[in-house]
mmCIF file as gemmi writes it, N, C-alpha and C atoms, coordinates in Angstrom:
data_model
loop_
_atom_site.group_PDB
_atom_site.id
_atom_site.type_symbol
_atom_site.label_atom_id
_atom_site.label_alt_id
_atom_site.label_comp_id
_atom_site.label_asym_id
_atom_site.label_entity_id
_atom_site.label_seq_id
_atom_site.pdbx_PDB_ins_code
_atom_site.Cartn_x
_atom_site.Cartn_y
_atom_site.Cartn_z
_atom_site.occupancy
_atom_site.B_iso_or_equiv
_atom_site.pdbx_formal_charge
_atom_site.auth_seq_id
_atom_site.auth_asym_id
_atom_site.pdbx_PDB_model_num
ATOM 1 N N . UNK Axp A 1 ? -1.594 -7.368 10.773 1 0 ? 1 A 1
ATOM 2 C CA . UNK Axp A 1 ? -1.421 -5.851 10.712 1 0 ? 1 A 1
ATOM 3 C C . UNK Axp A 1 ? -2.89 -5.246 10.552 1 0 ? 1 A 1
ATOM 4 N N . UNK Axp A 2 ? -3.249 -4.272 11.09 1 0 ? 2 A 1
ATOM 5 C CA . UNK Axp A 2 ? -4.595 -3.629 11.033 1 0 ? 2 A 1
ATOM 6 C C . UNK Axp A 2 ? -4.759 -2.935 9.659 1 0 ? 2 A 1
ATOM 7 N N . UNK Axp A 3 ? -6.025 -2.658 9.248 1 0 ? 3 A 1
ATOM 8 C CA . UNK Axp A 3 ? -6.147 -2.08 8.066 1 0 ? 3 A 1
ATOM 9 C C . UNK Axp A 3 ? -5.782 -0.562 8.111 1 0 ? 3 A 1
ATOM 10 N N . UNK Axp A 4 ? -4.965 -0.151 7.059 1 0 ? 4 A 1
ATOM 11 C CA . UNK Axp A 4 ? -4.414 1.163 7.11 1 0 ? 4 A 1
ATOM 12 C C . UNK Axp A 4 ? -5.544 2.208 6.909 1 0 ? 4 A 1
ATOM 13 N N . UNK Axp A 5 ? -5.179 3.387 7.409 1 0 ? 5 A 1
ATOM 14 C CA . UNK Axp A 5 ? -6.094 4.522 7.264 1 0 ? 5 A 1
ATOM 15 C C . UNK Axp A 5 ? -6.233 4.887 5.754 1 0 ? 5 A 1
ATOM 16 N N . UNK Axp A 6 ? -7.41 5.257 5.359 1 0 ? 6 A 1
ATOM 17 C CA . UNK Axp A 6 ? -7.697 5.75 3.991 1 0 ? 6 A 1
ATOM 18 C C . UNK Axp A 6 ? -7.076 6.973 3.698 1 0 ? 6 A 1
ATOM 19 N N . UNK Axp A 7 ? -6.284 7.121 2.672 1 0 ? 7 A 1
ATOM 20 C CA . UNK Axp A 7 ? -5.704 8.359 2.093 1 0 ? 7 A 1
ATOM 21 C C . UNK Axp A 7 ? -6.303 8.668 0.791 1 0 ? 7 A 1
ATOM 22 N N . UNK Axp A 8 ? -6.984 9.721 0.619 1 0 ? 8 A 1
ATOM 23 C CA . UNK Axp A 8 ? -7.61 10.185 -0.622 1 0 ? 8 A 1
ATOM 24 C C . UNK Axp A 8 ? -6.707 11.104 -1.422 1 0 ? 8 A 1
ATOM 25 N N . UNK Axp A 9 ? -6.046 10.63 -2.428 1 0 ? 9 A 1
ATOM 26 C CA . UNK Axp A 9 ? -5.272 11.374 -3.367 1 0 ? 9 A 1
ATOM 27 C C . UNK Axp A 9 ? -5.72 11.351 -4.854 1 0 ? 9 A 1
ATOM 28 N N . UNK Axp A 10 ? -5.613 12.492 -5.318 1 0 ? 10 A 1
ATOM 29 C CA . UNK Axp A 10 ? -5.936 12.713 -6.921 1 0 ? 10 A 1
ATOM 30 C C . UNK Axp A 10 ? -4.669 12.254 -7.602 1 0 ? 10 A 1
ATOM 31 N N . UNK Axp A 11 ? -4.724 11.862 -8.803 1 0 ? 11 A 1
ATOM 32 C CA . UNK Axp A 11 ? -3.606 11.508 -9.53 1 0 ? 11 A 1
ATOM 33 C C . UNK Axp A 11 ? -2.607 12.537 -9.616 1 0 ? 11 A 1
ATOM 34 N N . UNK Axp A 12 ? -3.049 13.898 -9.815 1 0 ? 12 A 1
ATOM 35 C CA . UNK Axp A 12 ? -2.162 15.045 -9.96 1 0 ? 12 A 1
ATOM 36 C C . UNK Axp A 12 ? -1.421 15.153 -8.506 1 0 ? 12 A 1
ATOM 37 N N . UNK Axp A 13 ? -2.047 14.665 -7.279 1 0 ? 13 A 1
ATOM 38 C CA . UNK Axp A 13 ? -1.298 14.822 -6.027 1 0 ? 13 A 1
ATOM 39 C C . UNK Axp A 13 ? -0.206 13.788 -6.047 1 0 ? 13 A 1
ATOM 40 N N . UNK Axp A 14 ? -0.482 12.684 -6.515 1 0 ? 14 A 1
ATOM 41 C CA . UNK Axp A 14 ? 0.484 11.593 -6.559 1 0 ? 14 A 1
ATOM 42 C C . UNK Axp A 14 ? 1.695 12.018 -7.516 1 0 ? 14 A 1
ATOM 43 N N . UNK Axp A 15 ? 1.418 12.542 -8.547 1 0 ? 15 A 1
ATOM 44 C CA . UNK Axp A 15 ? 2.471 13.076 -9.498 1 0 ? 15 A 1
ATOM 45 C C . UNK Axp A 15 ? 3.304 14.007 -8.776 1 0 ? 15 A 1
ATOM 46 N N . UNK Axp A 16 ? 2.753 14.956 -8.169 1 0 ? 16 A 1
ATOM 47 C CA . UNK Axp A 16 ? 3.556 16.055 -7.491 1 0 ? 16 A 1
ATOM 48 C C . UNK Axp A 16 ? 4.254 15.535 -6.399 1 0 ? 16 A 1
ATOM 49 N N . UNK Axp A 17 ? 3.758 14.55 -5.673 1 0 ? 17 A 1
ATOM 50 C CA . UNK Axp A 17 ? 4.494 13.906 -4.547 1 0 ? 17 A 1
ATOM 51 C C . UNK Axp A 17 ? 5.757 13.195 -5.18 1 0 ? 17 A 1
ATOM 52 N N . UNK Axp A 18 ? 5.56 12.512 -6.239 1 0 ? 18 A 1
ATOM 53 C CA . UNK Axp A 18 ? 6.774 11.662 -6.826 1 0 ? 18 A 1
ATOM 54 C C . UNK Axp A 18 ? 7.826 12.795 -7.287 1 0 ? 18 A 1
ATOM 55 N N . UNK Axp A 19 ? 7.328 13.938 -7.895 1 0 ? 19 A 1
ATOM 56 C CA . UNK Axp A 19 ? 8.281 14.857 -8.411 1 0 ? 19 A 1
ATOM 57 C C . UNK Axp A 19 ? 9.085 15.436 -7.141 1 0 ? 19 A 1
ATOM 58 N N . UNK Axp A 20 ? 8.419 15.647 -6.065 1 0 ? 20 A 1
ATOM 59 C CA . UNK Axp A 20 ? 9.165 16.161 -4.945 1 0 ? 20 A 1
ATOM 60 C C . UNK Axp A 20 ? 10.065 15.083 -4.239 1 0 ? 20 A 1
ATOM 61 N N . UNK Axp A 21 ? 9.662 13.776 -4.409 1 0 ? 21 A 1
ATOM 62 C CA . UNK Axp A 21 ? 10.676 12.761 -3.916 1 0 ? 21 A 1
ATOM 63 C C . UNK Axp A 21 ? 11.957 12.712 -4.852 1 0 ? 21 A 1
ATOM 64 N N . UNK Axp A 22 ? 11.564 12.787 -6.218 1 0 ? 22 A 1
ATOM 65 C CA . UNK Axp A 22 ? 12.779 12.732 -6.961 1 0 ? 22 A 1
ATOM 66 C C . UNK Axp A 22 ? 13.782 14.011 -6.736 1 0 ? 22 A 1
ATOM 67 N N . UNK Axp A 23 ? 13.063 15.099 -6.404 1 0 ? 23 A 1
ATOM 68 C CA . UNK Axp A 23 ? 13.988 16.247 -6.332 1 0 ? 23 A 1
ATOM 69 C C . UNK Axp A 23 ? 14.433 16.552 -4.826 1 0 ? 23 A 1
ATOM 70 N N . UNK Axp A 24 ? 14.144 15.51 -3.995 1 0 ? 24 A 1
ATOM 71 C CA . UNK Axp A 24 ? 14.555 15.522 -2.656 1 0 ? 24 A 1
ATOM 72 C C . UNK Axp A 24 ? 14.103 16.782 -1.941 1 0 ? 24 A 1
ATOM 73 N N . UNK Axp A 25 ? 12.834 17.054 -2.203 1 0 ? 25 A 1
ATOM 74 C CA . UNK Axp A 25 ? 12.348 18.465 -1.741 1 0 ? 25 A 1
ATOM 75 C C . UNK Axp A 25 ? 10.799 18.235 -1.082 1 0 ? 25 A 1
ATOM 76 N N . UNK Axp A 26 ? 10.88 17.258 -0.077 1 0 ? 26 A 1
ATOM 77 C CA . UNK Axp A 26 ? 9.668 16.878 0.454 1 0 ? 26 A 1
ATOM 78 C C . UNK Axp A 26 ? 8.985 18.036 1.357 1 0 ? 26 A 1
ATOM 79 N N . UNK Axp A 27 ? 7.668 18.147 1.338 1 0 ? 27 A 1
ATOM 80 C CA . UNK Axp A 27 ? 7.053 19.143 2.096 1 0 ? 27 A 1
ATOM 81 C C . UNK Axp A 27 ? 6.373 18.727 3.393 1 0 ? 27 A 1
ATOM 82 N N . UNK Axp A 28 ? 5.918 19.558 4.196 1 0 ? 28 A 1
ATOM 83 C CA . UNK Axp A 28 ? 5.202 19.096 5.296 1 0 ? 28 A 1
ATOM 84 C C . UNK Axp A 28 ? 3.976 18.195 4.888 1 0 ? 28 A 1
ATOM 85 N N . UNK Axp A 29 ? 3.769 17.2 5.643 1 0 ? 29 A 1
ATOM 86 C CA . UNK Axp A 29 ? 2.649 16.209 5.302 1 0 ? 29 A 1
ATOM 87 C C . UNK Axp A 29 ? 3.012 15.1 4.281 1 0 ? 29 A 1
ATOM 88 N N . UNK Axp A 30 ? 4.166 15.284 3.572 1 0 ? 30 A 1
ATOM 89 C CA . UNK Axp A 30 ? 4.508 14.239 2.562 1 0 ? 30 A 1
ATOM 90 C C . UNK Axp A 30 ? 4.887 12.902 3.437 1 0 ? 30 A 1
ATOM 91 N N . UNK Axp A 31 ? 5.558 13.026 4.432 1 0 ? 31 A 1
ATOM 92 C CA . UNK Axp A 31 ? 5.83 11.799 5.344 1 0 ? 31 A 1
ATOM 93 C C . UNK Axp A 31 ? 4.687 11.09 5.592 1 0 ? 31 A 1
ATOM 94 N N . UNK Axp A 32 ? 3.533 11.672 5.972 1 0 ? 32 A 1
ATOM 95 C CA . UNK Axp A 32 ? 2.341 10.959 6.454 1 0 ? 32 A 1
ATOM 96 C C . UNK Axp A 32 ? 1.791 10.152 5.249 1 0 ? 32 A 1
ATOM 97 N N . UNK Axp A 33 ? 1.821 10.922 4.02 1 0 ? 33 A 1
ATOM 98 C CA . UNK Axp A 33 ? 1.388 10.252 2.827 1 0 ? 33 A 1
ATOM 99 C C . UNK Axp A 33 ? 2.166 9.098 2.38 1 0 ? 33 A 1
ATOM 100 N N . UNK Axp A 34 ? 3.486 9.183 2.457 1 0 ? 34 A 1
ATOM 101 C CA . UNK Axp A 34 ? 4.377 8.109 2.152 1 0 ? 34 A 1
ATOM 102 C C . UNK Axp A 34 ? 4.158 6.927 3.028 1 0 ? 34 A 1
ATOM 103 N N . UNK Axp A 35 ? 4.155 7.258 4.321 1 0 ? 35 A 1
ATOM 104 C CA . UNK Axp A 35 ? 4.007 6.201 5.304 1 0 ? 35 A 1
ATOM 105 C C . UNK Axp A 35 ? 2.685 5.517 5.064 1 0 ? 35 A 1
ATOM 106 N N . UNK Axp A 36 ? 1.599 6.233 4.88 1 0 ? 36 A 1
ATOM 107 C CA . UNK Axp A 36 ? 0.272 5.569 4.588 1 0 ? 36 A 1
ATOM 108 C C . UNK Axp A 36 ? 0.3 4.722 3.376 1 0 ? 36 A 1
ATOM 109 N N . UNK Axp A 37 ? 1.042 5.238 2.365 1 0 ? 37 A 1
ATOM 110 C CA . UNK Axp A 37 ? 1.008 4.402 1.038 1 0 ? 37 A 1
ATOM 111 C C . UNK Axp A 37 ? 1.854 3.006 1.263 1 0 ? 37 A 1
ATOM 112 N N . UNK Axp A 38 ? 2.939 3.041 2.124 1 0 ? 38 A 1
ATOM 113 C CA . UNK Axp A 38 ? 3.763 2.047 2.411 1 0 ? 38 A 1
ATOM 114 C C . UNK Axp A 38 ? 2.941 0.983 3.236 1 0 ? 38 A 1
ATOM 115 N N . UNK Axp A 39 ? 2.217 1.418 4.282 1 0 ? 39 A 1
ATOM 116 C CA . UNK Axp A 39 ? 1.416 0.624 5.156 1 0 ? 39 A 1
ATOM 117 C C . UNK Axp A 39 ? 0.267 0.06 4.136 1 0 ? 39 A 1
ATOM 118 N N . UNK Axp A 40 ? -0.33 0.752 3.312 1 0 ? 40 A 1
ATOM 119 C CA . UNK Axp A 40 ? -1.361 0.214 2.452 1 0 ? 40 A 1
ATOM 120 C C . UNK Axp A 40 ? -0.796 -1.004 1.528 1 0 ? 40 A 1
ATOM 121 N N . UNK Axp A 41 ? 0.449 -0.658 1.104 1 0 ? 41 A 1
ATOM 122 C CA . UNK Axp A 41 ? 1.138 -1.707 0.151 1 0 ? 41 A 1
ATOM 123 C C . UNK Axp A 41 ? 1.341 -3.005 0.992 1 0 ? 41 A 1
ATOM 124 N N . UNK Axp A 42 ? 1.87 -2.851 2.109 1 0 ? 42 A 1
ATOM 125 C CA . UNK Axp A 42 ? 2.301 -3.958 2.99 1 0 ? 42 A 1
ATOM 126 C C . UNK Axp A 42 ? 0.89 -4.763 3.303 1 0 ? 42 A 1
ATOM 127 N N . UNK Axp A 43 ? -0.198 -3.967 3.711 1 0 ? 43 A 1
ATOM 128 C CA . UNK Axp A 43 ? -1.438 -4.642 4.077 1 0 ? 43 A 1
ATOM 129 C C . UNK Axp A 43 ? -1.983 -5.516 2.798 1 0 ? 43 A 1
ATOM 130 N N . UNK Axp A 44 ? -1.942 -4.733 1.52 1 0 ? 44 A 1
ATOM 131 C CA . UNK Axp A 44 ? -2.468 -5.553 0.512 1 0 ? 44 A 1
ATOM 132 C C . UNK Axp A 44 ? -1.664 -6.684 0.153 1 0 ? 44 A 1
ATOM 133 N N . UNK Axp A 45 ? -0.252 -6.615 0.36 1 0 ? 45 A 1
ATOM 134 C CA . UNK Axp A 45 ? 0.424 -7.771 -0.065 1 0 ? 45 A 1
ATOM 135 C C . UNK Axp A 45 ? 0.29 -8.817 0.926 1 0 ? 45 A 1
ATOM 136 N N . UNK Axp A 46 ? 0.093 -8.644 2.118 1 0 ? 46 A 1
ATOM 137 C CA . UNK Axp A 46 ? -0.182 -9.637 3.096 1 0 ? 46 A 1
ATOM 138 C C . UNK Axp A 46 ? -1.517 -10.321 2.931 1 0 ? 46 A 1
ATOM 139 N N . UNK Axp A 47 ? -2.573 -9.409 2.543 1 0 ? 47 A 1
ATOM 140 C CA . UNK Axp A 47 ? -3.776 -9.941 2.344 1 0 ? 47 A 1
ATOM 141 C C . UNK Axp A 47 ? -3.832 -10.809 1.042 1 0 ? 47 A 1
ATOM 142 N N . UNK Axp A 48 ? -3.016 -10.7 0.033 1 0 ? 48 A 1
ATOM 143 C CA . UNK Axp A 48 ? -2.929 -11.4 -1.14 1 0 ? 48 A 1
ATOM 144 C C . UNK Axp A 48 ? -2.347 -12.717 -0.781 1 0 ? 48 A 1
ATOM 145 N N . UNK Axp A 49 ? -1.24 -12.556 0.027 1 0 ? 49 A 1
ATOM 146 C CA . UNK Axp A 49 ? -0.511 -13.987 0.459 1 0 ? 49 A 1
ATOM 147 C C . UNK Axp A 49 ? -1.445 -14.78 1.285 1 0 ? 49 A 1
ATOM 148 N N . UNK Axp A 50 ? -2.053 -14.218 2.133 1 0 ? 50 A 1
ATOM 149 C CA . UNK Axp A 50 ? -3.133 -14.992 3.042 1 0 ? 50 A 1
ATOM 150 C C . UNK Axp A 50 ? -4.124 -15.675 2.09 1 0 ? 50 A 1
ATOM 151 N N . UNK Axp A 51 ? -4.811 -14.912 1.197 1 0 ? 51 A 1
ATOM 152 C CA . UNK Axp A 51 ? -5.741 -15.534 0.33 1 0 ? 51 A 1
ATOM 153 C C . UNK Axp A 51 ? -5.104 -16.569 -0.664 1 0 ? 51 A 1
ATOM 154 N N . UNK Axp A 52 ? -4.028 -16.379 -1.034 1 0 ? 52 A 1
ATOM 155 C CA . UNK Axp A 52 ? -3.295 -17.377 -1.908 1 0 ? 52 A 1
ATOM 156 C C . UNK Axp A 52 ? -3.053 -18.715 -1.095 1 0 ? 52 A 1
ATOM 157 N N . UNK Axp A 53 ? -2.663 -18.456 0.036 1 0 ? 53 A 1
ATOM 158 C CA . UNK Axp A 53 ? -2.327 -19.637 1.043 1 0 ? 53 A 1
ATOM 159 C C . UNK Axp A 53 ? -3.68 -20.442 1.369 1 0 ? 53 A 1
ATOM 160 N N . UNK Axp A 54 ? -4.642 -19.627 1.456 1 0 ? 54 A 1
ATOM 161 C CA . UNK Axp A 54 ? -6.061 -20.285 1.835 1 0 ? 54 A 1
ATOM 162 C C . UNK Axp A 54 ? -6.567 -20.949 0.537 1 0 ? 54 A 1
ATOM 163 N N . UNK Axp A 55 ? -6.339 -20.463 -0.639 1 0 ? 55 A 1
ATOM 164 C CA . UNK Axp A 55 ? -6.676 -21.093 -1.808 1 0 ? 55 A 1
ATOM 165 C C . UNK Axp A 55 ? -5.858 -22.389 -2.057 1 0 ? 55 A 1
ATOM 166 N N . UNK Axp A 56 ? -4.572 -22.355 -1.948 1 0 ? 56 A 1
ATOM 167 C CA . UNK Axp A 56 ? -3.829 -23.51 -2.158 1 0 ? 56 A 1
ATOM 168 C C . UNK Axp A 56 ? -4.197 -24.576 -1.103 1 0 ? 56 A 1
ATOM 169 N N . UNK Axp A 57 ? -4.59 -24.165 0.163 1 0 ? 57 A 1
ATOM 170 C CA . UNK Axp A 57 ? -4.873 -25.177 1.285 1 0 ? 57 A 1
ATOM 171 C C . UNK Axp A 57 ? -6.195 -25.833 0.833 1 0 ? 57 A 1
ATOM 172 N N . UNK Axp A 58 ? -7.221 -25.176 0.253 1 0 ? 58 A 1
ATOM 173 C CA . UNK Axp A 58 ? -8.502 -25.59 -0.107 1 0 ? 58 A 1
ATOM 174 C C . UNK Axp A 58 ? -8.18 -26.433 -1.408 1 0 ? 58 A 1
ATOM 175 N N . UNK Axp A 59 ? -7.363 -26.2 -2.251 1 0 ? 59 A 1
ATOM 176 C CA . UNK Axp A 59 ? -7.045 -27 -3.436 1 0 ? 59 A 1
ATOM 177 C C . UNK Axp A 59 ? -6.481 -28.376 -2.964 1 0 ? 59 A 1
ATOM 178 N N . UNK Axp A 60 ? -5.538 -28.249 -2.108 1 0 ? 60 A 1
ATOM 179 C CA . UNK Axp A 60 ? -4.943 -29.469 -1.469 1 0 ? 60 A 1
ATOM 180 C C . UNK Axp A 60 ? -5.974 -30.375 -0.991 1 0 ? 60 A 1
ATOM 181 N N . UNK Axp A 61 ? -6.817 -29.914 -0.076 1 0 ? 61 A 1
ATOM 182 C CA . UNK Axp A 61 ? -7.94 -30.593 0.58 1 0 ? 61 A 1
ATOM 183 C C . UNK Axp A 61 ? -8.881 -31.222 -0.491 1 0 ? 61 A 1
ATOM 184 N N . UNK Axp A 62 ? -9.202 -30.427 -1.404 1 0 ? 62 A 1
ATOM 185 C CA . UNK Axp A 62 ? -10.142 -30.906 -2.481 1 0 ? 62 A 1
ATOM 186 C C . UNK Axp A 62 ? -9.616 -32.078 -3.298 1 0 ? 62 A 1
ATOM 187 N N . UNK Axp A 63 ? -8.419 -31.964 -3.642 1 0 ? 63 A 1
ATOM 188 C CA . UNK Axp A 63 ? -7.788 -32.905 -4.567 1 0 ? 63 A 1
ATOM 189 C C . UNK Axp A 63 ? -6.799 -33.651 -3.916 1 0 ? 63 A 1
């Protein structure tokens, strides 16, 4: 997966987005923010898994 596009959000923006999600009252642009956040989460999860796999492989080779 390619690196996701950087989305700059202030904590207040995130709180407002979460409130709109809870109220099922999304606004224009919310979809792009949510999509970006999900893509970033997936990217980070995959990166951590790849690093963990590499570290395990290195430990197996070393010991």
